[in-house]
C-alpha positions as CSV (number, residue, x, y, z in Angstrom):
1,M,15.5,-49.0,-9.3
2,T,17.9,-49.3,-6.4
3,T,19.2,-46.1,-4.7
4,K,23.0,-45.8,-4.7
5,K,24.9,-45.7,-1.4
6,S,24.4,-42.4,0.4
7,T,27.1,-39.8,0.0
8,F,27.0,-39.3,3.7
9,A,29.7,-41.1,5.7
10,R,27.2,-41.9,8.5
11,P,23.5,-42.2,8.2
12,V,21.5,-39.1,9.1
13,Y,18.0,-39.5,10.6
14,I,15.2,-37.1,11.3
15,V,13.5,-38.0,14.5
16,D,10.9,-35.3,15.0
17,G,9.9,-31.8,13.9
18,L,7.3,-29.1,14.4
19,R,6.2,-26.0,12.6
20,T,4.1,-23.0,13.6
21,P,1.0,-22.0,11.7
22,M,1.9,-19.7,8.8
23,L,0.5,-16.2,9.3
24,K,-0.3,-14.1,6.3
25,A,1.2,-10.6,6.4
26,R,-1.7,-8.0,6.5
27,G,-0.1,-4.7,5.8
28,R,1.6,-4.2,9.2
29,P,4.1,-6.0,11.4
30,G,2.6,-9.3,12.7
31,P,2.5,-10.3,16.3
32,F,5.8,-12.3,16.3
33,T,9.3,-11.5,15.3
34,A,11.4,-14.2,13.5
35,S,13.0,-15.2,16.8
36,D,9.7,-15.4,18.6
37,L,8.4,-17.8,15.9
38,G,11.5,-19.9,16.1
39,V,11.5,-20.1,19.9
40,Q,7.9,-21.2,20.1
41,A,8.5,-23.9,17.5
42,C,11.7,-25.1,19.2
43,R,10.4,-25.0,22.8
44,A,7.4,-27.1,21.8
45,L,9.6,-29.5,19.9
46,L,12.2,-29.9,22.6
47,A,9.5,-30.4,25.3
48,K,8.5,-33.6,23.5
49,Q,11.9,-35.2,23.6
50,P,13.2,-37.7,26.1
51,F,16.5,-35.8,26.4
52,A,17.2,-32.4,27.9
53,P,17.5,-29.4,25.5
54,Q,21.1,-29.0,26.7
55,E,21.9,-32.3,25.0
56,I,21.4,-30.7,21.6
57,E,24.9,-30.2,20.3
58,E,24.3,-27.5,17.6
59,V,21.5,-25.3,16.4
60,I,21.3,-24.1,12.7
61,T,18.7,-21.7,11.5
62,G,17.8,-20.5,8.1
63,C,16.7,-16.9,8.0
64,V,16.8,-14.2,5.2
65,G,15.8,-11.1,7.1
66,P,16.3,-11.2,10.8
67,A,15.6,-8.0,12.8
68,P,18.5,-5.7,13.5
69,D,18.6,-6.8,17.1
70,E,18.5,-10.5,16.1
71,A,22.0,-10.8,14.6
72,N,22.9,-14.5,14.4
73,I,19.3,-15.2,15.1
74,S,20.1,-18.9,15.6
75,R,22.0,-18.1,18.8
76,F,19.0,-16.1,20.1
77,I,16.7,-19.1,19.4
78,A,19.0,-21.6,20.9
79,L,19.4,-19.6,24.2
80,R,15.7,-18.7,24.5
81,S,14.7,-22.3,23.8
82,G,16.7,-23.6,26.7
83,C,19.7,-25.2,25.0
84,G,22.1,-23.4,27.3
85,N,25.2,-21.4,27.0
86,D,27.4,-24.3,25.8
87,V,25.5,-25.1,22.6
88,P,26.9,-23.4,19.5
89,A,24.5,-21.9,16.9
90,Y,24.8,-20.3,13.5
91,T,22.5,-18.8,10.9
92,V,22.5,-19.6,7.2
93,Q,21.0,-17.7,4.3
94,R,20.4,-19.2,0.9
95,N,17.4,-17.1,0.0
96,C,14.2,-19.1,-0.4
97,A,16.0,-22.4,0.5
98,S,17.6,-21.1,3.7
99,G,15.7,-23.7,5.8
100,L,16.8,-26.5,3.5
101,Q,20.3,-25.3,3.7
102,A,20.1,-25.5,7.5
103,L,19.0,-29.2,7.2
104,D,21.8,-29.9,4.7
105,S,24.4,-28.3,6.9
106,A,23.2,-30.2,10.0
107,A,23.2,-33.5,8.0
108,K,26.8,-32.9,6.9
109,D,27.9,-32.2,10.5
110,I,26.2,-35.5,11.7
111,A,27.6,-37.5,8.7
112,A,31.1,-36.2,9.5
113,G,30.8,-37.3,13.1
114,R,31.1,-33.8,14.5
115,Y,27.7,-34.0,16.3
116,D,25.0,-36.6,17.1
117,L,22.0,-34.4,17.8
118,V,21.3,-31.2,15.9
119,L,18.3,-28.8,15.9
120,A,17.9,-27.3,12.5
121,G,15.2,-25.4,10.5
122,G,14.2,-21.9,9.5
123,T,12.2,-18.9,10.5
124,E,11.0,-15.7,8.9
125,A,8.8,-12.7,9.9
126,M,8.3,-11.2,6.4
127,S,5.7,-8.8,7.8
128,H,8.5,-7.2,9.9
129,A,10.6,-6.3,6.9
130,P,11.6,-2.6,7.6
131,L,10.9,0.6,5.7
132,L,14.1,2.3,4.8
133,Y,15.0,6.0,4.2
134,N,16.1,6.9,0.7
135,R,19.6,8.1,0.0
136,R,18.6,11.8,0.0
137,M,17.0,11.5,3.5
138,I,20.0,9.6,4.8
139,E,22.3,12.4,3.6
140,W,20.0,15.0,5.3
141,F,20.3,13.1,8.6
142,A,24.0,13.0,8.2
143,A,24.1,16.8,7.6
144,L,22.0,17.4,10.7
145,N,24.3,15.2,12.8
146,G,27.3,17.1,11.5
147,A,25.8,20.5,12.3
148,K,27.4,21.7,15.5
149,T,25.7,25.0,16.1
150,F,22.1,26.0,16.5
151,G,22.2,28.1,13.4
152,A,23.8,25.4,11.4
153,K,21.1,23.0,12.5
154,L,18.4,25.5,11.5
155,G,20.1,25.8,8.1
156,V,19.9,22.0,7.6
157,F,16.2,22.0,8.7
158,A,15.5,24.6,6.1
159,K,16.7,22.2,3.4
160,L,14.4,19.4,4.6
161,N,12.2,18.1,1.7
162,P,9.1,16.4,3.2
163,A,8.8,14.4,0.0
164,N,12.0,12.5,0.9
165,L,10.7,11.8,4.4
166,L,7.4,10.5,3.1
167,A,8.9,8.3,0.4
168,P,10.4,5.3,2.3
169,I,11.9,2.3,0.5
170,I,9.9,-0.9,1.0
171,S,12.6,-3.4,1.8
172,I,10.4,-6.5,1.2
173,L,10.1,-5.4,-2.5
174,L,13.9,-5.1,-2.7
175,G,14.3,-8.6,-1.2
176,L,11.8,-10.0,-3.8
177,S,13.8,-8.6,-6.7
178,D,17.1,-9.5,-8.3
179,S,19.2,-6.4,-9.0
180,T,21.6,-8.4,-11.2
181,I,18.9,-8.9,-13.9
182,G,16.6,-6.0,-12.9
183,M,13.6,-8.3,-12.4
184,S,11.3,-9.1,-9.6
185,M,10.6,-12.8,-8.7
186,G,7.2,-12.5,-10.2
187,Q,8.6,-11.3,-13.5
188,T,10.8,-14.3,-13.6
189,A,7.7,-16.4,-13.2
190,E,6.1,-14.6,-16.1
191,K,9.2,-15.5,-18.2
192,V,8.9,-19.2,-17.3
193,A,5.2,-19.1,-18.2
194,Y,5.9,-17.6,-21.6
195,R,8.7,-20.1,-22.3
196,F,6.5,-23.1,-21.7
197,H,3.2,-21.6,-22.9
198,I,1.5,-21.9,-19.5
199,T,-1.9,-20.2,-19.5
200,R,-3.5,-18.0,-16.9
201,E,-6.2,-20.6,-16.5
202,Q,-3.7,-23.4,-15.8
203,M,-2.1,-21.2,-13.1
204,D,-5.3,-20.3,-11.4
205,T,-6.5,-23.9,-11.5
206,F,-3.3,-25.0,-9.8
207,A,-3.8,-22.3,-7.2
208,V,-7.3,-23.4,-6.4
209,E,-6.2,-27.0,-6.1
210,S,-3.6,-25.9,-3.5
211,H,-6.3,-24.3,-1.3
212,Q,-8.6,-27.2,-1.7
213,R,-5.9,-29.8,-0.9
214,L,-4.9,-27.8,2.2
215,A,-8.5,-27.6,3.4
216,K,-8.9,-31.3,3.0
217,A,-5.7,-31.9,4.9
218,Y,-7.0,-29.9,7.8
219,D,-10.4,-31.6,7.7
220,N,-8.7,-35.0,7.9
221,G,-6.2,-34.1,10.6
222,Y,-3.2,-34.7,8.4
223,L,-1.4,-31.6,9.7
224,T,-1.9,-32.2,13.4
225,P,1.4,-34.1,13.9
226,E,3.5,-31.2,12.5
227,L,1.7,-28.1,13.9
228,T,2.3,-26.4,17.3
229,P,0.1,-23.4,18.3
230,L,1.4,-19.9,18.5
231,Y,0.5,-17.7,21.5
232,D,0.9,-13.9,21.4
233,T,1.3,-11.6,24.4
234,A,-2.4,-10.6,24.3
235,G,-3.4,-14.2,24.9
236,K,-4.5,-14.9,21.4
237,V,-3.9,-18.5,20.1
238,Y,-3.1,-19.2,16.4
239,L,-4.0,-22.8,15.5
240,E,-3.7,-23.0,11.8
241,D,-2.4,-21.3,8.7
242,D,-4.6,-18.2,8.3
243,G,-4.0,-17.3,4.6
244,F,-5.7,-20.2,2.9
245,R,-9.1,-19.8,1.4
246,R,-11.7,-22.6,1.5
247,D,-13.9,-20.6,-0.9
248,S,-11.2,-20.1,-3.5
249,T,-12.6,-20.7,-7.0
250,L,-11.4,-20.4,-10.6
251,E,-13.9,-17.6,-11.1
252,K,-12.7,-15.5,-8.1
253,L,-9.0,-15.9,-9.1
254,G,-9.9,-15.0,-12.6
255,Q,-11.0,-11.5,-11.5
256,L,-7.6,-10.6,-10.1
257,K,-5.3,-8.3,-12.1
258,P,-1.8,-9.2,-13.1
259,F,0.6,-7.9,-10.4
260,F,4.1,-8.1,-11.8
261,D,3.7,-7.5,-15.5
262,K,0.8,-5.0,-15.9
263,P,-1.5,-5.1,-17.8
264,F,-0.6,-8.1,-19.9
265,G,0.9,-10.6,-17.5
266,M,-0.6,-13.7,-16.0
267,V,1.0,-13.9,-12.6
268,T,-1.4,-12.5,-9.9
269,A,-1.4,-12.4,-6.1
270,G,-3.9,-15.3,-6.2
271,N,-1.6,-17.7,-8.1
272,S,1.5,-16.7,-6.2
273,S,2.7,-17.6,-2.7
274,Q,1.7,-15.3,0.2
275,I,4.0,-13.0,2.2
276,T,4.0,-14.9,5.4
277,D,5.5,-15.3,8.9
278,G,6.3,-18.7,10.3
279,A,8.9,-21.2,11.5
280,A,9.7,-24.9,11.2
281,F,12.4,-26.9,13.0
282,L,13.5,-30.6,12.9
283,I,15.8,-32.7,15.1
284,L,18.5,-34.6,13.1
285,A,20.3,-37.5,14.8
286,S,23.0,-40.1,14.2
287,A,22.3,-43.8,14.7
288,D,24.1,-43.6,18.0
289,A,21.8,-40.8,19.3
290,V,18.7,-42.7,18.1
291,K,19.8,-45.8,20.1
292,R,21.0,-43.9,23.1
293,H,17.8,-42.0,23.6
294,N,15.5,-44.6,22.1
295,L,14.1,-42.0,19.6
296,P,11.5,-42.7,17.0
297,V,12.6,-42.2,13.4
298,L,10.5,-40.1,11.0
299,G,12.9,-40.7,8.1
300,K,16.4,-40.7,6.7
301,I,18.2,-38.0,4.6
302,V,19.7,-40.0,1.8
303,D,21.2,-37.2,-0.3
304,A,21.2,-33.4,-0.9
305,A,21.8,-31.5,-4.2
306,W,22.1,-27.9,-5.3
307,S,22.0,-26.5,-8.8
308,A,22.3,-23.1,-10.5
309,L,20.7,-21.6,-13.6
310,D,19.9,-18.3,-15.3
311,P,18.5,-16.0,-12.6
312,S,15.8,-14.7,-15.0
313,E,14.3,-18.2,-14.9
314,M,15.0,-18.9,-11.3
315,G,11.7,-20.7,-10.8
316,L,13.0,-23.7,-12.8
317,G,15.5,-24.5,-10.1
318,P,13.5,-27.6,-8.9
319,A,13.6,-29.0,-12.4
320,Y,17.4,-28.6,-12.5
321,V,18.1,-29.9,-9.1
322,G,15.4,-32.6,-9.2
323,A,17.0,-34.0,-12.4
324,K,20.4,-33.8,-10.6
325,I,19.4,-35.6,-7.4
326,M,17.7,-38.4,-9.4
327,K,20.8,-38.8,-11.6
328,Q,23.1,-38.9,-8.5
329,N,21.0,-41.7,-7.0
330,N,20.2,-43.7,-10.2
331,L,16.5,-42.9,-10.0
332,N,13.8,-42.4,-12.5
333,L,10.8,-40.1,-11.9
334,S,8.7,-43.2,-11.1
335,D,11.1,-44.2,-8.3
336,V,10.1,-41.1,-6.3
337,D,6.8,-41.7,-4.6
338,Y,6.0,-38.1,-3.5
339,W,7.3,-34.7,-4.3
340,E,7.2,-31.4,-2.4
341,I,8.0,-28.6,-4.9
342,N,7.6,-25.3,-3.1
343,E,4.9,-23.2,-4.7
344,A,6.6,-19.8,-5.0
345,F,4.3,-19.3,-8.1
346,A,1.9,-21.6,-9.9
347,A,3.7,-20.7,-13.1
348,Q,7.0,-21.8,-11.7
349,V,5.9,-25.2,-10.5
350,L,4.0,-25.9,-13.8
351,G,7.1,-24.7,-15.7
352,C,9.3,-27.3,-13.9
353,L,6.9,-30.1,-14.8
354,A,6.8,-28.9,-18.4
355,A,10.6,-28.8,-18.5
356,W,10.8,-32.4,-17.5
357,E,8.4,-33.4,-20.3
358,D,10.4,-31.5,-23.0
359,A,12.9,-33.9,-24.5
360,E,14.9,-31.1,-26.1
361,Y,15.1,-29.0,-22.9
362,C,16.2,-32.1,-20.9
363,R,18.9,-32.9,-23.4
364,K,20.2,-29.3,-23.5
365,H,20.0,-28.5,-19.8
366,F,20.0,-31.8,-17.9
367,G,22.3,-33.9,-20.1
368,S,19.5,-36.4,-20.4
369,D,19.0,-38.6,-23.6
370,N,15.2,-38.3,-23.3
371,A,12.6,-36.4,-21.5
372,I,12.6,-37.0,-17.8
373,G,8.9,-37.8,-17.9
374,K,5.5,-36.7,-16.8
375,L,4.9,-36.3,-13.0
376,D,1.6,-37.5,-11.8
377,L,0.0,-34.5,-10.0
378,S,-1.5,-36.8,-7.4
379,C,2.1,-37.3,-6.1
380,L,2.9,-33.6,-5.9
381,N,2.1,-31.3,-3.0
382,V,-0.7,-33.6,-1.9
383,D,-1.8,-31.4,0.9
384,G,-1.3,-28.0,-0.8
385,G,1.7,-25.8,-0.9
386,G,3.0,-22.3,-0.6
387,I,0.1,-20.7,-2.5
388,A,-2.3,-21.7,0.2
389,I,0.0,-22.1,3.2
390,G,2.4,-19.2,2.5
391,H,6.1,-19.0,1.9
392,P,8.1,-17.5,4.8
393,V,11.4,-17.7,2.9
394,G,13.7,-18.8,5.7
395,A,11.3,-21.5,6.9
396,S,9.8,-23.1,3.7
397,G,12.6,-25.6,3.1
398,A,12.3,-27.0,6.6
399,R,8.5,-27.0,6.3
400,I,8.2,-28.9,3.1
401,T,10.8,-31.5,4.3
402,L,8.9,-32.0,7.6
403,H,5.6,-32.4,5.7
404,L,7.1,-34.8,3.2
405,L,8.2,-37.0,6.0
406,H,4.7,-37.2,7.4
407,V,3.3,-37.8,3.9
408,L,5.6,-40.8,3.4
409,K,4.6,-42.2,6.7
410,R,0.9,-41.7,6.1
411,M,1.0,-43.3,2.6
412,N,3.4,-46.0,3.7
413,A,5.6,-44.9,0.8
414,K,9.4,-45.2,0.5
415,R,10.9,-42.2,-1.1
416,G,10.4,-38.5,-1.6
417,V,12.1,-35.3,-2.7
418,A,11.7,-31.9,-1.2
419,T,12.8,-29.1,-3.5
420,L,12.6,-25.3,-3.9
421,C,13.5,-22.6,-6.4
422,I,15.8,-20.0,-5.1
423,G,15.9,-16.3,-6.0
424,G,19.1,-15.5,-7.8
425,G,18.9,-18.6,-9.9
426,Q,19.4,-21.8,-7.9
427,G,17.6,-24.9,-6.8
428,G,18.0,-27.1,-3.7
429,A,16.7,-30.6,-3.0
430,L,16.8,-33.3,-0.3
431,L,16.1,-37.0,-1.0
432,I,14.2,-38.5,1.9
433,E,13.5,-42.1,2.7
434,N,10.8,-43.5,5.0
435,V,12.6,-45.9,7.4
436,E,11.3,-47.4,10.7
437,G,14.5,-47.4,12.6
438,V,18.3,-47.2,12.3
439,E,20.1,-49.4,9.9
């Protein structure tokens, strides 16, 4: 089936990209802040280009939780990466799809003729999510600050409850919850699993496959074109994603306890994505910029789409937005050669596939006369996904897009979709085509 004309007024090309290894959070702050990760990815990427960093016209970064001293983290990254004082930068936040939002925003600026070269992507240091004082402790500090005399201060100290001091709020848990529905992201995955009768064994099998596919990708050198090493201040080098397990088996995962719905749930740490630090950035260009700098072309962004749904089933976002972007472009499931569906949870990805196979669900929620169809798993996340790699929420949208571009090149395939579920009940997707040069 023929793709309709792009909604973009000018073609938008992706000419290059790099990502850092994804580093699993291990109970304490990792060696890199979010801006550190973004800078190392961007410096390496810009160093490869035939143009100077100062010729980048805009920098857009997706990030959910920058550090307090990294306000508008995109500007920090732009300056530290050598783009210069004259290059504007801004940060976007669309939860799990922040990196995808950065690419969509960059594409619109290029399509509109505002810029010709844009650096866009995402970064996240989830291990650096802060511990917060509870409200009672904050009020105690306020009282101490307001006490003007020594005696008054002693009186405030006498009211100190050590239990408040030793009971911090873990902000990463707040960020992975939705206060509008009173559910964690893992609980929404449980709901999706129950809706579509997805079993624990199916989830664990999917998770094992994610690790196995990633291991195979490393062994075959498939990830080399997109990875750049990380260097910490102690001289240690990080060369690959450090959370994936070559020895993952169905038996080992089967021993893990439910994490979000104890004791009867099915979603575990093993069939969920990892809390991770990492960054991924891409360079987007107009046809004029490609010609002017004689740039290679990784691919073309044909279209973007966003959908919204019940927050309590937020994991089905890719099913909604995948149906939407195919409809926008007159495509069937068979017209898309490869899919990257971010693996927030195995239950969530499997739920999306089940939704597409359910004719009644498709009629009710997607306005389709029939079931969208059955997706061949050999075309989905062919080199593993977030369960094995990790899901640094601000970066994942950029990572899956970058990887999809390389998959299309490697397989000599034409068309792919990169899509994510989004906490709060949304889905985002980019339709990508493999092209050799400007049109």
